[in-house]
C-alpha positions in Angstrom: 17.9 78.9 78.5 17.5 82.6 78.0 19.3 84.4 75.1 19.8 88.2 74.9 20.9 90.2 71.8 24.3 91.8 71.5 22.6 95.1 70.8 19.0 95.8 71.7 18.3 98.1 68.8 16.2 96.2 66.3 17.1 98.6 63.4 20.5 97.8 61.9 20.5 101.2 60.2 20.3 103.0 63.6 23.3 105.0 64.7 25.3 103.0 67.2 28.3 105.4 67.7 29.9 108.6 66.7 33.6 108.6 65.9 35.6 111.6 64.7 32.4 113.4 63.9 31.0 110.6 61.7 28.1 108.2 62.5 28.6 104.4 62.7 25.5 102.3 62.1 24.6 99.2 64.0 25.3 97.1 60.9 28.8 98.6 60.6 29.4 97.8 64.3 28.4 94.2 63.7 30.6 93.9 60.7 33.6 95.3 62.6 32.9 92.8 65.4 32.9 89.9 63.0 36.2 91.0 61.5 38.0 91.5 64.8 36.6 88.2 66.2 38.0 86.3 63.1 41.5 87.9 63.7 41.8 87.0 67.3 44.5 84.4 68.3 43.4 81.0 69.7 43.5 82.1 73.3 40.5 82.3 75.7 41.2 85.5 77.7 41.5 89.0 76.4 43.0 92.1 78.0 41.3 94.9 76.1 43.2 98.2 76.6 41.8 100.1 73.7 41.6 103.8 74.5 39.1 104.6 71.7 35.8 103.7 73.2 34.4 102.4 70.0 37.4 100.2 69.4 37.1 98.9 73.0 33.4 98.1 72.3 34.2 96.2 69.1 36.9 94.3 70.9 34.7 93.4 73.8 31.8 92.3 71.5 34.3 90.3 69.4 35.4 88.4 72.4 31.8 88.0 73.5 30.5 86.5 70.3 33.5 84.2 69.9 33.1 82.7 73.4 36.2 84.5 74.9 36.3 86.2 78.3 37.5 89.8 78.7 39.7 90.7 81.7 39.0 94.3 82.9 41.4 95.6 85.5 40.8 99.2 86.5 44.5 100.0 87.0 47.5 99.6 84.8 50.4 99.2 87.2 53.6 97.1 86.6 52.1 94.4 88.8 48.9 94.1 86.6 50.4 92.0 83.9 51.9 89.5 86.4 48.6 89.2 88.2 46.7 88.6 85.0 49.2 86.0 83.8 48.7 84.2 87.1 45.0 84.4 86.8 44.7 83.5 83.1 48.0 82.2 81.6 46.6 82.3 78.1 45.7 86.0 78.2 46.6 88.2 75.3 46.4 92.0 74.9 44.2 93.8 72.4 44.9 97.5 72.0 44.7 100.4 69.6 48.0 101.7 71.1 51.3 100.0 71.8 50.7 97.5 74.6 52.6 98.4 77.8 52.0 94.9 79.3 54.4 92.0 78.9 51.8 89.9 77.1 51.2 88.4 73.7 49.9 91.4 71.7 47.2 91.8 69.0 47.0 95.3 67.6 43.5 96.5 66.9 43.0 95.9 63.1 42.8 98.8 60.7 39.2 99.6 59.8 37.9 97.6 56.9 37.2 99.9 53.9 34.6 97.6 52.5 31.0 98.5 53.5 29.0 96.2 55.7 27.0 93.7 53.7 23.4 94.7 53.3 21.0 92.1 54.8 23.7 89.6 55.5 24.3 90.4 59.2 22.2 88.7 61.8 22.1 90.1 65.4 24.1 87.8 67.6 22.0 86.2 70.4 24.0 85.2 73.5 23.3 82.9 76.4 22.4 85.0 79.5 24.5 82.5 81.6 27.6 82.9 79.4 30.6 84.2 81.5 31.9 87.1 79.4 34.2 89.1 81.8 36.2 89.1 84.9 36.1 92.7 86.4 38.7 93.6 88.9 38.2 95.8 92.0 40.1 99.1 92.0 42.5 98.2 94.8 41.4 101.3 96.8 41.2 99.2 99.9 43.8 96.5 99.1 44.7 94.0 96.3 42.5 94.0 93.2 40.1 91.0 93.2 38.4 89.5 90.1 34.7 89.1 89.9 33.0 86.9 87.3 30.2 88.5 85.2 27.7 86.8 83.0 26.0 88.4 80.0 22.6 88.4 81.7 23.8 90.0 84.9 25.7 92.7 83.0 22.7 93.6 80.8 20.2 93.2 83.7 21.0 96.6 85.3 20.8 98.7 82.1 17.0 99.1 81.8 16.8 100.5 85.3 19.7 102.9 84.7 18.2 104.0 81.4 14.8 104.6 83.0 16.4 106.7 85.8 18.1 108.8 83.1 14.9 109.2 81.1 16.4 107.5 78.1 13.2 105.7 77.1 11.5 109.0 76.1 12.4 111.8 73.9 15.1 112.0 71.2 18.0 109.5 71.1 20.9 110.8 73.2 24.6 110.6 72.5 27.0 110.0 75.4 30.5 111.3 76.0 32.4 109.5 78.8 35.5 110.7 80.7 35.9 107.4 82.6 37.8 104.4 81.1 35.6 101.7 79.7 37.7 99.1 81.5 36.4 100.4 84.8 33.1 98.9 86.0 31.3 102.2 86.1 32.7 103.2 82.7 31.9 99.8 81.3 28.3 99.8 82.4 27.5 103.5 81.9 29.1 103.9 78.5 29.5 100.7 76.5 26.6 98.7 78.1 24.4 101.7 78.0 25.0 102.0 74.3 24.5 98.3 73.7 21.2 98.0 75.7 20.2 101.5 76.8 19.2 103.2 73.6 22.0 105.8 73.4 24.7 106.4 70.8 28.3 105.9 71.9 30.8 108.7 71.7 34.2 107.1 70.8 36.3 109.8 72.4 38.0 109.4 75.8 38.6 113.0 76.9 40.3 113.9 80.1 41.1 117.6 80.3 38.3 120.2 80.4 39.1 121.5 76.9 39.1 118.0 75.5 35.8 117.3 77.2 34.3 120.4 75.6 35.6 119.4 72.2 34.3 115.8 72.5 30.9 117.1 73.4 30.9 119.5 70.4 31.7 116.6 68.1 28.5 114.7 68.8 24.9 115.7 68.2 22.5 116.9 70.9 21.0 115.9 73.2 24.2 114.9 75.0 24.8 112.8 78.1 28.0 113.4 80.0 29.3 110.4 81.9 32.0 111.5 84.3 33.4 111.6 87.8 33.7 114.1 90.7 37.3 114.7 89.8 36.5 115.7 86.2 33.5 117.8 87.4 35.7 119.8 89.8 38.2 120.4 87.0 35.5 121.5 84.5 34.1 124.1 86.9 37.6 125.4 87.9 38.6 125.7 84.2 35.4 127.6 83.4 35.5 126.3 79.8 32.5 126.9 77.5 30.6 123.7 77.0 27.9 122.8 74.4 24.5 122.2 75.9 24.3 119.0 78.0 21.0 117.2 78.6 22.1 115.3 81.7 25.2 114.4 83.7 26.0 111.1 85.3 28.6 110.8 88.0 30.2 107.9 90.1 33.4 106.5 91.5 33.3 108.6 94.7 30.5 110.3 96.7 29.7 113.7 95.2 29.4 116.7 97.6 25.9 118.3 97.5 27.5 121.7 97.0 29.4 120.5 94.0 26.3 118.8 92.5 24.3 122.0 92.9 27.0 124.1 91.2 27.2 121.6 88.3 23.5 121.7 87.8 23.5 125.5 87.8 26.5 125.9 85.5 25.5 123.2 83.0 21.7 123.8 83.3 21.2 120.0 83.4 20.2 117.5 86.0 23.0 115.4 87.6 22.3 111.8 88.6 24.8 110.0 90.8 25.2 106.2 90.6 25.9 103.9 93.6 27.4 100.5 93.0 30.5 98.4 93.2 32.6 96.0 91.0 30.9 93.1 92.9 27.3 94.2 92.4 27.4 96.6 89.5 25.2 99.7 89.7 22.3 99.3 92.1 21.0 102.7 93.1 20.9 106.4 92.1 20.2 109.8 93.7 19.7 113.3 92.5 22.5 114.6 94.7 21.7 118.3 94.4 18.3 117.6 95.9 18.8 114.8 98.4 21.5 112.6 100.1 19.1 109.6 100.0 19.8 106.7 97.5 17.0 104.9 95.7 17.6 101.2 94.8 16.9 99.8 91.4 13.7 97.7 91.0 14.2 94.2 92.5 17.4 95.0 94.4 17.1 94.7 98.2 19.5 95.4 101.1 19.5 93.8 104.5 21.8 93.7 107.5 23.2 90.3 108.4 24.2 89.0 111.8 27.7 90.5 111.6 26.3 94.0 110.8 27.3 93.9 107.2 24.8 95.1 104.5 24.0 92.4 101.9 22.7 93.3 98.5 20.6 90.8 96.4 17.9 90.7 93.8 17.3 92.1 90.4 20.6 91.6 88.4 22.5 90.8 91.6 22.0 87.0 91.5 23.9 86.1 94.7 23.9 87.9 98.1 26.9 90.2 98.1 28.3 92.0 101.1 28.8 95.8 100.6 32.0 97.4 101.7 30.1 100.4 102.9 28.4 101.5 106.1 24.7 101.8 105.2 21.7 103.4 107.0 18.6 101.6 105.8 15.6 103.9 105.6 13.0 101.6 104.1 12.8 98.9 101.5 13.9 101.2 98.6 16.0 103.9 100.2 19.2 104.3 102.2 22.0 106.7 103.2 25.7 106.0 102.6 27.7 106.8 105.8 31.1 105.7 104.5 33.2 102.7 103.5 33.7 100.0 106.1 37.5 100.0 105.4 37.5 103.8 105.9 36.3 103.7 109.5 39.0 104.8 112.0 39.0 104.8 115.8 41.4 107.1 117.5 41.3 107.8 121.3 37.9 106.3 121.5 36.5 108.5 118.7 35.2 107.1 115.4 35.1 108.8 112.0 35.5 107.8 108.4 38.3 108.7 105.9 35.6 109.7 103.5 34.2 112.3 106.0 37.6 113.6 106.8 38.5 113.9 103.1 35.3 115.8 102.5 36.1 118.3 105.3 39.6 118.7 103.9 38.2 119.4 100.4 35.9 122.1 101.6 38.8 124.3 102.7 39.0 127.2 100.2 42.2 126.9 98.1 42.4 123.1 98.4 42.5 121.5 95.0 42.7 117.9 96.2 43.5 116.0 99.4 43.3 112.6 101.1 43.8 111.2 104.6 45.7 108.0 105.0 45.9 105.6 108.0 49.3 103.8 108.0 49.4 100.0 108.4 48.8 99.0 112.0 46.6 102.1 112.5 43.2 102.4 114.0 44.6 102.7 117.5 45.4 105.2 120.2 49.1 105.3 119.1 49.1 105.5 115.3 48.3 108.9 113.9 46.6 109.7 110.7 48.5 111.3 107.8 47.1 113.6 105.1 48.3 114.7 101.7 46.9 117.9 100.2 47.3 119.8 97.0 47.0 123.5 97.9 49.7 125.6 96.2 48.5 128.9 97.6 48.1 127.9 101.2 50.5 127.5 104.1 50.5 124.3 106.1 49.7 126.1 109.3 46.7 127.8 107.6 45.4 124.4 106.4 45.7 123.0 109.9 43.9 126.0 111.4 41.0 125.5 108.9 40.9 121.7 109.7 40.7 122.4 113.4 37.4 124.2 112.7 36.0 121.2 110.9 37.2 118.0 112.6 37.8 116.6 116.1 41.4 117.3 117.3 41.9 113.5 117.5 41.7 113.3 113.7 44.1 116.2 112.9 46.8 114.6 110.6 50.3 114.1 111.9 51.8 114.8 109.5 50.0 117.0 107.0 52.1 116.9 103.8 51.7 119.4 100.9 52.2 117.7 97.5 52.0 118.8 93.9 49.5 116.1 93.0 47.9 112.9 94.3 48.5 109.6 92.5 44.9 109.1 91.3 44.1 106.6 88.6 42.2 107.2 85.4 38.8 107.0 87.3 39.9 109.5 89.9 40.3 106.9 92.7 43.3 106.6 95.0 44.4 103.0 95.3 45.6 102.3 98.9 48.9 100.9 97.5 49.6 104.2 95.8 49.0 106.2 99.0 51.2 103.8 100.9 54.0 104.2 98.3 53.6 108.0 98.5 53.9 107.9 102.3 57.0 105.6 102.0 58.6 107.9 99.5 58.7 110.9 101.8 62.1 111.7 103.3 62.3 111.7 107.0 63.2 115.4 107.0 60.0 116.3 105.3 58.0 114.2 107.7 59.6 115.8 110.7 58.9 119.3 109.2 55.3 118.4 108.6 54.8 117.0 112.1 56.4 120.0 113.7 54.2 122.4 111.8 51.1 120.4 112.8 51.7 120.7 116.5 
């Protein structure tokens, strides 16, 4: 039986996190974990909705060391609580804010004013096979599905991620994350990277460009910004002044090479993009500004099965898992991402992917955001694609004229609907259910107008 520490830092006086401009030592973190674990009710499953990243980390670790299991849904819709109750009837909600779920509630305890005892805290050692979390898919292609995670599998990917980011050399970095820690990417690349990657955790959870700049300014250099394409586009558009950043990490959606190059130029820092999924965790990276080719983590392999699906296995991926993406294998370590399997559409004998179409829509000058949507029963010669676009300064006919220069006529949307905003979640993803609800909410008159203009 293999045991792994809660925190890989051997020095209890090392800085684990920065919160409101003040450092928190590893020993203080362990003390807080012990206090929160002792206060938890006698229930096995924890829904941790803490917004403060440090509070989330303490809550997760408290559940971990007390043998509880954390439930980590990436969305917080009205259906989430019902789904979680069905999955784990004994679940309770831990939060540093009022809980908006109809569940038994434990408020995050007020910080203990007593200092952590000197020399009395031992680093918790945990069985690598211990089930510590159920992480739920985002629902971008359907109903969220839970995936069981063991401590060993979660920790297993972190050394490779830290090595790709160069965290094993040079001064200790402090990370600032814009993605929620409840999401698999945010969970791995903020909290787990702090627990086992040798970086200090920034407690803030900024969203708007000015808040991101402030959060970066409140932690010491060198700084690592963990973010998403949506936040990066907003940062560049806002043109805010940012403190120096040593590196940028991005995930949740493929990053356009043009945007990656602009980010590297404006921030004077390398940008690394992560590829992974809820099922596998992170398994590959690329320097997007320089190449569209992904490099797998050591030990991870990809292979095509008899059905044409790509299977991932090896390293921290213990069982063979089918990827939901169309992959072009280049060699044993490298591949290209062609699009999501569920995104592939076939209209009038022509094939494309929604990801490709979304990219083309986003390259039109003046488009702030946009997404194609195939209604249920689509992927045929009859059903037409829809598209929603945020472009306040453009006319619909100009948008369609620009699209005609970029995509095959078979994939022109009928209708193209101009909206004020898209229903993206906190990670910047667009759950399919939200797009379906947006389509269903449109009045018939607006649809007729959009279709007429599109002809």
